Each structure stands twice: as structure tokens, then as C-alpha cells.
C-alpha positions as CSV (number, residue, x, y, z in Angstrom):
1,M,11.4,28.3,-75.3
2,F,7.5,27.9,-75.6
3,A,5.7,25.5,-73.0
4,I,3.0,23.1,-74.9
5,E,-0.3,22.8,-72.8
6,T,-1.5,19.0,-73.3
7,K,-4.9,18.6,-72.0
8,K,-5.7,15.0,-70.1
9,V,-8.6,13.5,-71.6
10,S,-11.0,11.6,-69.4
11,S,-12.5,8.2,-69.9
12,A,-15.9,10.0,-69.9
13,E,-14.9,12.5,-72.5
14,I,-13.9,9.4,-74.8
15,G,-17.1,7.4,-74.0
16,T,-19.2,10.7,-75.1
17,A,-17.6,11.2,-78.4
18,N,-17.8,7.7,-79.3
19,H,-21.7,7.4,-78.3
20,L,-22.0,10.8,-80.3
21,F,-20.6,9.2,-83.3
22,M,-22.9,6.3,-82.7
23,Q,-25.8,8.6,-81.9
24,F,-25.6,10.5,-85.2
25,A,-23.7,8.1,-87.7
26,S,-25.5,7.1,-91.2
27,F,-25.0,3.2,-90.2
28,E,-25.4,3.0,-94.4
29,N,-22.3,5.2,-94.7
30,C,-20.3,3.3,-92.3
31,I,-20.4,0.2,-94.2
32,K,-20.5,1.9,-97.7
33,F,-17.5,4.2,-97.2
34,G,-16.1,3.5,-93.8
35,V,-16.1,4.6,-90.3
36,E,-13.3,7.2,-91.0
37,Y,-15.2,8.9,-93.7
38,E,-18.4,9.2,-91.5
39,G,-16.6,10.5,-88.4
40,E,-15.2,13.3,-91.3
41,R,-18.7,13.9,-92.1
42,L,-19.8,14.3,-88.7
43,L,-17.2,16.8,-87.7
44,L,-17.7,18.8,-91.1
45,T,-21.4,19.1,-90.0
46,D,-20.5,20.0,-87.0
47,M,-22.3,16.8,-84.8
48,I,-18.9,16.5,-83.4
49,T,-16.0,18.7,-82.4
50,S,-12.3,18.4,-83.8
51,E,-11.5,17.3,-79.9
52,Q,-14.3,14.6,-80.3
53,Y,-13.0,13.6,-83.5
54,G,-9.9,12.8,-82.4
55,M,-11.2,10.7,-79.3
56,L,-13.1,8.3,-81.7
57,N,-11.7,4.5,-81.3
58,F,-12.1,3.6,-85.2
59,K,-10.6,0.3,-84.2
60,N,-13.4,-0.6,-81.9
61,L,-16.1,1.3,-84.4
62,K,-15.0,-1.0,-87.4
63,A,-15.5,-3.9,-85.2
64,F,-19.3,-3.2,-84.0
65,F,-20.0,-2.6,-88.1
66,T,-18.2,-5.9,-88.8
67,S,-20.0,-7.9,-86.0
68,P,-22.6,-10.4,-85.9
69,L,-24.5,-8.2,-83.6
70,F,-24.4,-5.6,-86.5
71,E,-25.5,-8.2,-88.7
72,R,-28.6,-9.2,-86.7
73,I,-29.2,-5.2,-86.6
74,S,-29.2,-5.1,-90.2
75,K,-31.2,-7.5,-91.0
76,S,-34.1,-6.3,-88.7
77,K,-37.1,-4.6,-90.2
78,K,-37.7,-2.3,-86.9
79,V,-34.7,-0.7,-85.5
80,Y,-34.9,2.0,-83.1
81,R,-32.1,4.5,-82.1
82,E,-32.1,7.1,-79.3
83,K,-35.6,6.7,-78.0
84,R,-36.5,8.2,-74.7
85,F,-38.5,6.5,-72.1
86,T,-40.3,7.5,-68.6
87,I,-41.2,5.4,-66.1
88,A,-42.7,5.6,-62.5
89,D,-40.8,3.0,-60.1
90,N,-41.6,2.1,-56.6
91,S,-39.1,-0.8,-56.4
92,K,-38.4,-2.2,-52.9
93,E,-35.2,-2.9,-54.6
94,L,-33.9,0.5,-54.9
95,F,-36.0,2.5,-52.6
96,G,-36.5,0.0,-49.3
97,N,-40.0,0.0,-48.2
98,G,-41.5,0.5,-52.2
99,N,-43.8,3.3,-50.8
100,E,-42.0,5.7,-53.1
101,T,-42.5,6.6,-56.7
102,V,-40.0,7.8,-58.5
103,L,-39.9,9.0,-62.3
104,I,-36.9,7.6,-63.7
105,Q,-36.1,9.0,-67.6
106,G,-33.9,7.9,-70.0
107,V,-32.8,7.0,-73.5
108,I,-32.1,3.6,-74.9
109,D,-29.4,3.7,-77.4
110,L,-30.7,1.2,-79.9
111,F,-33.0,-1.5,-79.9
112,F,-34.3,-4.0,-82.8
113,E,-37.1,-6.2,-83.4
114,N,-35.6,-10.0,-83.7
115,E,-36.9,-12.6,-86.4
116,D,-38.9,-14.0,-83.5
117,G,-40.8,-10.9,-82.4
118,T,-38.6,-10.0,-79.3
119,Y,-36.2,-7.4,-79.0
120,T,-32.6,-6.8,-78.2
121,V,-31.5,-3.6,-76.3
122,V,-28.1,-2.4,-77.5
123,D,-26.4,0.2,-75.0
124,Y,-23.3,1.6,-76.1
125,K,-20.3,1.2,-73.5
126,T,-16.6,2.4,-73.8
127,D,-15.7,0.6,-70.4
128,R,-12.4,-1.2,-70.2
129,I,-12.4,-4.5,-68.4
130,K,-9.7,-7.5,-68.3
131,Q,-10.9,-10.8,-69.7
132,G,-12.6,-12.7,-67.2
133,E,-14.3,-9.5,-65.7
134,E,-17.6,-9.5,-67.9
135,Q,-19.5,-10.1,-64.6
136,I,-18.5,-6.9,-63.2
137,L,-20.3,-5.1,-66.4
138,C,-23.4,-7.0,-65.5
139,D,-23.1,-5.7,-61.9
140,R,-22.7,-2.1,-63.1
141,Y,-25.2,-1.9,-65.4
142,K,-27.9,-4.0,-63.9
143,S,-30.4,-1.3,-63.1
144,Q,-30.1,0.3,-66.0
145,I,-31.0,-2.9,-67.9
146,A,-33.7,-3.6,-65.8
147,Y,-35.2,-0.3,-66.7
148,Y,-34.6,-1.1,-70.5
149,A,-36.8,-4.4,-69.8
150,K,-39.7,-2.4,-68.1
């Protein structure tokens, strides 16, 4: 008798796989050929592993590329992906007395310029919540979004 070993996949691993897809995917290919095609292309070019390919949520990826948000992204003349940033912060909210300066580093997944000259920041999340619990996500990522705004 043979035992088949199965590895439990964590939510973090699923999130990482889907984020890698969004990081490296050609948005043009996703529209023209579909997200499955683009997933296979990323797999064949070693941008993602076969394990990560198996974790991709094609239903949600399709939903993104057919969403009103993506329509706005597509119409923008200025779209930026994976932009690194570093800022100095001495926020009393985070550090109590505000006398310490801390360097914050991060990467903004995507942002784009709107028709009115403002910018919209898009941060890919794969958290699962129930309808009506949207405020939980807002609270969870409040400081992250505040740094993006700075």
C-alpha cells in the first residue's frame, strides 16, 4: 500500500501565488487570451511554480479583468505597477511620543491616474470575509493605505 502525502496550502501561500500572477501578468494577454493562458505562460517562463499555478484563483482573476475597476485602469494613460517607496515617519499614532523617526519601506502593487488628475491605489488582497464585514478589512489595512497616501 502506498501513502500519498498531501501538503496543506496556507492562505498566505495562496495569496502569494495570486499576487505573483498579478505582478508578472501581461494585462493585455489576460484580456486577449484569458487568464488561464497567461497563467500557463507565467508557468512556462518560470515566473511561477507549478504549485503556485495550482493555487491561482482563475474565477477571481477573471472577475478582476472584467471589473469596472479594471476598465478604469485600462483607460488611464499613467499606470504604475510594483513601485517601491521609502518614507521617514515619526507618527505619534504608531510610535507614541513622535520623537523617533522610522524608515518605512514598501511596494505599491498598482496605482493609476484618473481623468481628473487624482490617483487610485490598488492593493491586491485575497482575504476572505463575509458580506457586511468590509470594515474589518478597512481596519486591518488602515495604516498600510495611509502610508500609500503619503
